[in-house]
N, C-alpha and C positions, 0 to 999 in steps of 0.2 A: 599529573599536573592538569589543572583546569585552564582551558583557553577561553577567550571570549569569542563566541561563534560569530561568523560573518553574517551581516545583514544583506540579503539579496533582493533586488527589485528589478522587475521588467516594466518598462513604460512604453506603451504604444509600439510594441515590438512587432515587426513584420519581416518575413523572409520569403524570397522567391528564388527558385532555381529556374532561370529562363522564364518560360511561360507558366511554370507550375508554382502555385502558392503553397508554401509549406506551413507558414505561421501567419496568423491574422490578428492584429490588434491585441497582443498579449499584454495584460496589465495584472501584475501579481507581486505581492511582497511576502518574503519569508523572513521572519524575525530571527535575531541572533539566538542560537541554541535550540531552534525549533526543528522538528522532523516533519517535512512535507512529503506526502505521497502524491505523485503525479500518475494518474491511471488513464488508460485509453486503449482502444483496440489497435491492431496493426494499421499503420498509416495515419494515425491520429496526429503525429507531429512530436511525440514525446522525445525521441532520440535527437531530433533537430534542436529541440528546446534545450536539452542538457548540454549539447555541444556549443551552444551560445555562451554558457556560463564560464567555460574555460577558454573561450576564444578560438575553438577549433572551427567554428562557423561564425561569420560576421553578419549582422542583420542588414537587410535592405534598407530599413529605416527603424527608428526607435532607439531605446537605450537599454543597456544591461548594466546595472549599478551594483558594485560590490563595496559595501560600507560607504556608499555615496559617490564612489568613483566610477565614471562611465568607461567601460573597457572596450566599447565598440570601435573606437578609433586608435587603439593601442597598436604599436609595432610588435613584430614577432619577438624582438628582444625584450620589450616590456612585458609581454605575455609570459615569457619564460620565467621571469622573476615572480610574476603573479601566481603561476601554477604551482610554485613551491608551497603555497598556502592552501592548495586545493588537492584533496586526495580523490582518486578514482578507483572504483570497484567495478569489475567487468563481469558479464554473463559467463564467459568462457575462461575466466581466471587470468589469461594472458601472462602466464609465468614463463620464464626461460627454462626450457627442458635441460639445458646444459649446466644450469646452476642449481645447487642444493637450496633448501628452504632459506637458510640464513643469508646466503648470497643473493637470493631473490629479494629479500627484505632490504638488504644493504644497497641495492642498485640505485635508488633515488639519492641516497646519501653520497654515493660515489660521484654522481653527476653534480652534486652540490659542492664537491671538493672536501668533504668531511674526512679527517684522518682515519686510517684503517682501524686503529684500536678503539676510537670513539664510535665509529659506525658499527663495529662488531658488537660492542657492548649494547648499543641502542637496539640493534636488530635482535639480539638475544632477549633483551627486556621485552620487546614487543611480541616475540614468539611465546614467551611465558604468559603475557597478558591474554593472548588469544587461545591459550590452552595447548600450545604445541612446543613447549620448551624442550621436550625430548625428541623432536623431529628436525632439529636444526641441520643435521647432516643428510637428511632424506631428500631425494630428488622427486620432482613432480610425479614421475611414473610410479613411485612407491607410495603415493598418497591417495586417499579417497577424494571424491569430489568436494565434500565438506571441508576436508583438511586443506585442499588446494585453495578454496575460497578464503579460509582463515589466514593462509599465508598471504593471499592477495590483500586482505584487510590490514594485516600487519604492515605490508609494504606501503599501503596507502597512508598509514599513520606515521611513517618513518620521519617525515619532515615536519611533524607537529602541525598538521593543517588545521585551519579554523572552519573549513567547509569540506564536506565529504559528499561526493556524487556517486550514486549506485545505480547503474544502468542494467536493469533486469538481473540483479545480482544473485537471485535465488531460483531463477527459472530453470536452471539445469540440475537442480537438487531435488531430492525426495522430500516429502512433507516433514518428516522428523528432523532431517538435517537443516531444512529451511527454518524450522522453529529455533534451532540452536544458533544459526547465523543471525536471525532477527534479534534474539536475546542479546547476542554479542554487540550488535549495532546499537541497541537501546542502552546497553551498559556504557559504550563509548560516548554516547550523547550525554548520559547522566553524569559520568565521572570526568569527562574532558570538556564538556560544554560545546562540542562541535555541532554546527548546523549541518543537517543531513537532508539532501534532496534525493528521494528514491523514486526511480522510474519503474513502473511495472504494468502488467495487464491483469494482475491477480488481486482481486479485492481482499482476499484473506490476508495477503501480505500487508496491505495498507491497514487493515483492521488490527493486525498484530503489532504494529510499531508506530504508526504516524500519529502526530498531534492534529494536523489538518490535512486536507486532501484537495486536489484539483482534478477535475475530470476534463479530458481533452477529446474533441471530436472534430475531424476534418480541419485540423490546424488551429482551432480556437479553444479557449478555455470556456466551457459551457456551464460549469458549476464548481463552486468552492464552498468550504465550510469545515467544521469539525467533523471527524469521522462519524461520530454518533449522529450528528445532524443529517449527514448525507444518507446514512443507513436508515434512519428512522423516517425522514421526510425528503426523499430525493425529489429535486425540482425539475428534473428532465427525464426523458424516456431512457436515455443511455445510463443515467444514474440509477434508475429503477432496475434496469437489467443487471448492472453490476451488483447491486445489493442482493438481488434475487439469487444470482449464481453463487455468491459467497455463503448464503445461508441454506440453499437448497430447500426453500420453504414451501414451494408449490410442487406437487407430484408431477412427474413427467414420464413419458414412455410407459413401461409396464407398471410402474408405481401408480400412474394416473388411471390406467385401465383397472387395476386391482381396487383402487379406492372407489371408482365409479360403479364397478360391478356390485359392490356392497349395498348400493342404493342410498336413498335419502337425498336431501338437498345439501350441496356442498358450498361452503363459504370460506373465504380466507380472511383472517383477522390479524391486525397488528397488535403485538404485545410489547409493552415497555414497563418501566417501573411503576407507572400509574394505573396499569390495568390489573384488575382483580379477576382471576380466572373463575373463582367461585361465584362471583357476581354475575358473570356471563352465563354460567350454568343455571343459576337461579332465574335469570331473565328468560331463558329458554323454557324452563320448567313451568313458569307462570303462565305460559301459553300452551301447555300440554305437550311440550317438545323436549327431547333429550339432545344435548350437544356433546358429541364424542370427538375427541381429537383423532383425526384420520391420518394426518401427516404434518410435518413442519419442523421447525428448529427455533430455539431461543438461545442466544449467545450473549456474551458480555462484551460490550463495546465501550472503551474508555470508562470502565467501572460502572457502566449502566447497562441494564438489561434491555435487549432489543431482539425481536424476532417476529416471525409470522407463523400462524398455525392454520391448517385447513381443518374445519369442523364439519362433521356430518350431522345434520339436523333431521331427526326422525320423530314420529309420534311416540310419546310415552306408551308403554304397554297398557292396554286397556283404555286408551284415550284416542284411538285412531280416528274416531268420528268427530272429536271436538278439538283436536290439535289445530293450531293456526300458525303454520310455519312462517307465513309472511309477517305476522305480528311479532314472532320471535326474532326474526331477522331485524325488524325495525327496532325492537327493544335492545338488541345487542349493538346496533349501530349507534345508539345513544351513549354507549360506553367505550367504544373504540371504532377504528376504521374497519370497514367491511367491504369486501369485494366478492361478487358472485363468481364461482368457478364454473366456466362454461363447460358444457358436456361435449 
């Protein structure tokens, strides 16, 4: 069944804990049915922000609007009713060890007073949906990390939420399991129309699922945009660092030493759908220079190519005395963004 996702808005949101400022002037809108990835390093304010959405923290000033209703001044009783429409997925699963999988999924329905037969049918339906129909009687200790998280996702969907909050939901999982969980979340978004806010410190997670992203630093949102926009043209230093770590496009450590030992001039270029690698090679050759890929990565971000490659520029064989590497770099710079790789 498809739900209409919740529209979420933060307006001039601030939060202080005593003398410590946790959030500063947060202004952000998440459209119904959108997946927003919120990324930042530890201490950036991500977890405080997500706790504002379900009323676990109250702002010092500003508004948190769900479908136009400001929840900041709501009583705990009002918030309990609101939270039935908000699903939570946690980093460490938060399952009850004394309950098997199906009874874990049933738990929010028990709190809502749903009759036993109806909640059992709903829980089994959700376990089937997340691929664990045969694990209904299994206890958490009998499940893998990925299976536990799928039970957690099924539980989060039990009350048919219109908003799903995922706080570092994949950070305890290996890469293959993470990919499966992200595929499941994308399917939930596509088939149920649920708005998803995903908190993470891993750019590859954002790349794998989000429609848009917001980067946080020191309690502020410093950059927003589509995932491809932020990957291809990060506007901040922290955005550039995240994009670089996700692609591993610049050699580091022993990789860097190996690349530099091979000699030549090293430059890093940006690659996207509009960049013709053959044209770059021809531009280098026109100045007696060869351009060889020494390191880098090109990936698909929101159905568009994006990446960066480190090129080694050296004189073509037999043209050592006439090669003009400076001119080759200038010619390549006319075709794409170029950065010199410091030795």
